[in-house]
N, C-alpha and C positions, 0 to 999 in steps of 0.2 A: 503493499499499500504506500511504501513511502517515494518509489518510484512513480506511482500515479498522483499523488498528490503534487510532486515536484512538477510532473508535467502539466496538471491543470494549473498551478501557479504562474509555471513559465509560460503559459498561454495567455492567463488573465494578464499579467504583468506586460506581456507585449503590446496586447491591445490597450492597457491603461498607458503606456507610452505613447502609444499612437495618439491617443486621447489628447494627452498633455503636448503632442507634436502639432497636433492640429490648432490648440490653444495659442501656442506660440506663433503659428504662422499667422493667426486672425491678427495678430498685432506687430507683425515683423514688416508689413508694408509702407511702415512710416516715409520711406523714401519717396514715394509717389503722391504723398500729400502735399507739398511744397507750395502748391498753388494755393492753399487754403490759407497762408500768411505769408506769402511773397509779397503781396501788396503791402502789407503793414512794414516788413523790412525795407521795400521802394521807398515809403514816404518818410520813414524815421531816419534812415541813412542818405537820403537825396540821391537816389540811384538812376541813372538811365538803364535802357532795356539790355543794354551789352553787360553791364555791370551786373544785374540782377541776376540774367542768363550765366554769367560765370560764377555768382553764388550756388546756382543750381548745379551747375558742372562740380564746383568743388564738393558738394555733397555726392554727387555720384562718382567723384575720384576714391572716395573712401570704400567703393566695392573693389578698384584695384589693389588695394591691401587686402583685400580676400584672399589674397595667395597666403597671407600668413596663416588666416583660419584653415586652408585647404592643408598646409605642411602641418599644421598642429592637429587636423584632425587621425593622423597617422600615429599621433606621440601623445595625445593628453585625452583624457576621457571625456565622454560628452558633458558630463556635469559641468567641467572645467570651461569647456568651450561657450556652453551657455551663460556662465557668471560673466566671463568676462566680455561677451557682447552686451550684457544686460547692463554692466555697469558702464561700458562707452557710452551706451546710448543716454544713459543717466545724466552722465555730464554734459555731452554734445547737446542734446536737447534742453538740459536744465538751463545752461548758458543762454542758448537762445531765447528761452523762457524769460529770463532774467532782463535781457535788451527788449524786447516787444512788450513786456509789462511795465518798462520804464522804470523797474528797481534798480537798474543801473543804466549809466548814460551808454551809447551805442558805443561798441568796441571799434577799434581800426578794421580797415577792411581785409586785411590779411589774417588778423585774429578770428574774425567771423568765419573766414573761410575752413580755417582749421578746425571750428567747433561744429561746421555743418560736414566735414569730412569725418570726423569722429561719428557723427550722427548717420552719417551714410555707412562708415564701416561697421556700426554695432551690428547692422541686420546679417552682413555676411557671416558673421559669427554664428548667429541664430541660425540661418538658413543652412551653413554647412552642418553644424550638429543634427538638426533634423532630417536633412535629406540623406545624408550618408547613413546616419543611423537606420531610418526607416527603409531606405532601399535595400539595405543589407540585412533587415529582418523580413522582409516581405519579398523576395528576390525572383519569385513566379507572378507576381502582380505589380511589377515597375510602373506600367504606364497608370493603372488605377490610383497607385500611391502617389504617383507625381501630380497626377489631375487633381486629386484632393487637395494635397498640401500647397501646391502652388495656386489652385482656386481660393483658398482661403488667405493666401497672402493678397491675391486680387481683392477680395472682398474686403481685407482690413482697413483699405482707404476708405471704404463706404460705410464701414462700421466706426470708424474714428471721427468722420465729418458728421454721421448723421447723429451720433452719441454726443457730440460737442453741440450741435444744432438743437439738439432735444434740451439738453441740458444747461447748458450755457450762452444759447443764442448765437452761436458762430463765433464766439469770439475769439480771436489769434491767440490771445495769451493763455486763455484756458484750455485751446487746443493743445499748446505747446506743452501745458503739464501732462495732459494725458501721454502723449507721445514719450515724455519723459519718465513716467511714475508706472504707468500699465504694464509695459513690456517688462520692466524691472521686477515687478511683484509676479508676472506670470511665469517669467525664466525660473523664480524662485521655486515655484511651486514644480516644475518640470524638471529641476536638477535631482528630484527624489525619484522620480520614476521612468525617465528617457534614458535607454541603457541598450546595448547591442543584445541581442536574445537568438538563440538559434532559429533557423527559419523553419516552415513546415516540412515534416519528414515523410508525410503520407499524402495521397492522393484525398482523402476526405478533408484534411486540415485545410489542404489548398481551397478545395470546393467551398469549405466553410469561411475562409477568406473573402473568395469571392462573393459570399452573400453578406459577409459583414460589409465589404466593401459598397456594395449596393444601399444598404443603410446609410453610410456615413454621407453617399451621394444625395440619397432622398433629404437627409438633414440640412445638408448644403444649400440645396436647391430651394428649400423652403425659407433659409436665412436670406438667400438672395432675392427671393422674390419679394420676402417679406419687407428687404430693403428698399426696393424699388418701388414697392407699395408707398411705405412713407415719403419717398420723394416726389411719388403723384399726387397724393392727397394733399399736400401743401398744409396741414394745420400741424403747427412745430412748435406751440406756446401751451403752458399749463398742465392740467393732469393728464390730458394726451401725451403729451412729451414723456411724461414719468412712465407711463403706462408702456409706452413704446419701447422706452430703455428696458424696463422691467422683463417685458416679454421676449426682447433681443438675447438678454443676458440667459433667460432660460433655455433657449433655442441653443445658444453655445454650449451650455453646461449640458445640455440632454444626452450626445454621446457617451456621457460616465456610465450608461446603463450597458453599454455592451462588454468593456470588462467583466462585470459582474454575471453577465447571461453566458459569457464564454466560460468563465470558473465553474459555473453550475453546469453546463453543458460537457464540459471536460470531464468532470466527475462521474456524470451518467454515462458518458461513453466509454470510460474506464471501467464502470461497474457491467456493462456488456461484454467488453471484450478485452480482459486482461492480459490476455496473450497478444494481442494486437499491439499492445501498447509497448511490448518489451522484446519485440521480435528482432529489432535492429538497434545498436547503439545510436544515440543522439549524436556524438561525434562524427561518426561514419556516415550517418544520413546528410549531415550538414557539409560535409566535405564532398561526397557525391553531387550535392545540390549545386555547389560551388562550380564544380567541374562542367555540368551540363549547361548552365547558364552561361559561364563565363567562356566556355569553349564551344559554342553551338554547333562548330564545323568537325570536333574532335569525335574520335569513337572510343571506346573504352580501352583498348588495347594501346593506346598513347597517352593515356592519363601518368603514368610513371617517366615519361619523357618531356613534359611540358616545360619544365624548368631547364631543360637542357638547351631549349633551342636559344639561339642566338638572335633571332629577329622574329620576334611574334607578329602572326597573321591576323588579319582584322577578326574581331571577335574574342582575342585572347586577352590577357592581362598586358598593358603597356604602361612604362614608366612616362613621366610627361615628356621625356625627350624624344622617346621612339613615338609617341603620339605626333610630336610635332614635325616629326622627319617624316609622314605620310602625308600625301595628297590630300586626304579624305578629311583630316582635321582641319585644313586650311579652308577648305570647301564649306565644311561645317560653322567655321568660326566667322567667316566673311558674310556668309547668308545670315547667319545670326545677328551680325552688326546691321544689315540692312534692316532687318525687323525690329529689333529692339532699340535702335539707333533713332530711327525714325519715329517710333511710338512714344520714347522717351521725350523727343522734341515736344511733341503735342502735350503729353502730360504735364511737362515743366512750364510750359507756355499758355496753358489752357486759362488761366486768368486773363492774360493779355487779348488772346483770341476771342475769348467773350466778350471783352470790352470793346475790341475793335467791330465787331459785328453788332454791337449795340445792347449787349445783355448786362445789367447791374450787377445782377446775381449769379458767380458762375458755379456756386458751389454743386447744384444738381448736375452740371456737365461732369465735376469731377467725381462725384460719386457714381453716375452712370458710368463711365469709363471703367471705374471700378468693378461695378456689379457685371456688367458686360464681359469684363477682362476673365471673372471667374466664370461665367458659362463657356467661355472659350477653353480656358484650363481645364474645367474638370470633364465636360463632353469630349474634346481631344484627347485625354489622358484615357479614358474609358473606351472611347471608340477605334482610337490606334491599337491598343491591346485586343479589341475584340476581333478587326480584321487582320491584326498579325496572326493571332491565334488560328482564324477561320480560312487566310488564304493566303498569309504570308506577306502581306502588303507593306512595303516599306514605310517606315515612319516619316523619312525625309516628304513623302508626298502630301502629307497633312501640312507641312510646313510650306511647300511649294502654293496650295491651295489658298492658304491663309495670306499670301503674299499678294495673289490676286485681288483677292477682296480688299487687301489693305491699300492697295495702288488705286482701286475704284473708289474708295473711301477719301481719299486725299483729292482725286479729282473733283468728287463732289463738292468739298469745301473749298477748293480752289474757284470754282466758278461759284459759289456763294448761292447756291439755289436754296429758296426759302426751307427751312428748318434742317439746313444742310449741317449745322453743328450738332443738333440731337442726333442724326444718323451717322454723323463721322466719330461722335462719341463713342457710339454703339460699335462700329465697326473696327476702329482702333483698339478699344478694348477687347474685342472678341480675337481679332488677329493678334494681337501681344500676348493675350493669353494662350494661345496655342503655340507661339513659339516657345514661352518658355517652359510649358508642361511638356511638350513633344521632345524637345532637345535634352531634357534632363535624361530619361531612358534612353535616348538615343545615343548619347556619349558613352552612357555604362555597356551598352550593348557592342558598340565598336571598338572599344577599348578598354573593357573590364572594370572590375570592382574593386582592386587591389590597391589604385591610386588615384580612385575614382574621386576624392576629396579635392585632390590637387587640381586633376583635369576640370573639374567641375568649376572650380575659381579661375583657370585660365580663360574659360568659355566666357565667365561672367564679365571680364575686363571689358567685353563689348558694351556694357552698361556706361561705364564712364566715358570710354572710346567714342561711342555712340553719342552719349550726351554732348562731349565736347565738340564733335563734328558736327550734328545735325541741329543741337539747341546753341549751344556757346559760339559758335561759328557763323553756321547758315541763317539761322532765326535772328541772332544778336545783330550782326550786321545788316542784312538785309532790311529787319524791322526799323532799325536806326536809321537806314538810308530813307524810309518812308516817312518816318515820325517827325514831328515838330517839336523844337524844345518849350517846356513849360517854365515859369516865373519861379525861382529859386533852387534851379538844378533839375534834371531830368528830363523827359520827354514823354510825348503821347502820339497814338495815330489811331484815326478813327476811320473804318472802311474798309471793304473786302480787299482791297488792294494791299493791306499792311502785310499780308501774309499768303498773299496769291501763288507768287513766284515760289516761295518755299514748299508750299504744298505741291507744285509741282516737279520741283527737284525730288521731293520725298517719293513721289510716284514713281519717279525715275527710279530711283535707288531701289524701290520693290520690287520693280520688273527685274532688275538684275538680281535680287534674292531667287525670284522663281527660276530662273535660269541656273542657278547654283543649286537648289534645291532638286531641282530634276535631274542634273548631274548626279547628285551625291545619291538619289534615289536608283539610280541607273547602274552606278559603281557598286552599291551595298545590297543589291536585289539576292546575289548569291548568299550571303550571311543571313539575310532575313528569310530566305528559303530554307535553309539549313536549321533556323531558329524556330521556324514553323513546322519542319519534320520531328524536331525534336519534341514540341509540345504536342503534336498529334501521337506519338508513339508513346509518349508518357500516359496521355488520355487512354489510348487504348490498353495499356498495360493495367492501368485503374478499372476499366469496364471489365477485363479478363478477371481480374481480382475480385472486383464484386458478384461476377457469376460463381465463382469459387467459394467465397465465402461473404457470402451476403448476409449474415448476422451481425459482422462485424461492422454494418453502414447503418446499423438500426440508429444511432444518434443522430447522424447525418441526416436522414428522412426526418426524424422528429424535429431538427432544427429548421430544414426546409418549409416543412409545414407551417411553421410557426411564422418564420420571416415571410413567407408568400401569402 
């Protein structure tokens, strides 16, 4: 019984860790909230648009130092990485709050750049800890894991924005308090539960994971629809706002029921099939899982020779240098730049874009970009995994489709058709979300999990690089060229012409991204065909086992009946 209880506890702890990971991701998208308080910084510091955009670039440059988090992921435990990120965010956003609340006089420009950089870097530690740990814990369901976690990152902007609007009337100083304190408190909770646990070792456990991920998806969709409804209704004061905030917190807390359910079902499954629980040592099954996922092209006879290969092939574990010497890495890197770089430019400039097009309150567009970004992340993660298992569809094709849609969105905003900003906010949000959610499992499938933390953070360098190229340079210079100076410093621009050329250039960049994604899909179709064959063989094996030992799946059938 000791073995059974250990197995039950392990399963419950793994899901409890995933729930806390969801909470961390729900508050780690603070990098996308700059538009909510950029206007206050611009007026307090008398900045022009180029200077303001460079502050947003400084925020995104913090992600360039995510390489440190990647290196640390192989040397430090998950709780330590989370603590580093939470403390850095508390300091970075805390100082910004002191400035915006006028508790202290505005700091020199270069010092503000440093503190914005610290705030941006804090999320790389949180994201690295969460993504690396959860991808390793749920290796056979990387798409859903990435979609759910990245989806909640997308929702975090709307969560912060709507909570601040409901409780503090959208006050920039109060908003920065939330950005500083809430992530710190949530990470302190996660350090006790989020850690690496051996992945599923049997087919029924993998099917159970799939069902639980479906529940997470349902809850996440409910949260997204709830947030969007609040934006549409427009009643944001009094008792209604307090009720909204209370229900939102309840929805975010509700997934805590899954670990308890998992623990009870694991105990029941153990009682029905004691022998099935101890047929194979946990360590051996974990090692077997690592080989199947990381070397989709390998056969069993080659397992003892993987480490002897001097040059890994696509699908095996790559060091960062080995990955960077491949053409596929740079195709993925540049296509990622075309997607997230242009998307970040829109998000960082949403405040000024809205004002240029005649909107006095742009918070709804910031929230819409976040919410539709969630739908892009969660749907692309689940759908890409489904079609990979069913037909071996290469994940980069989903990126190509999103880039086509993003180019159309930029053209609509360039033409300034009626309600184009509403449409553009949704399109950019969805496509940006697809980019982030699909690239995460793609990198792990092409270059392995062993050095995944560092490889992921190298790819994330596209965020500061894209912010600098498309937001700092392109949007900053072209906006200032169209703007007129204002008394006391700074400038302003009103009209569709302010951002027209910027949108056209970003549409062209998106088309380039489409071509690169199609190229990568062509180059990786063989590895995805082998991953598909591996998953199909495993499913056939589990079906055979089900016919031979039907009693061992009684608990799974019970779980299926409950969840369906």
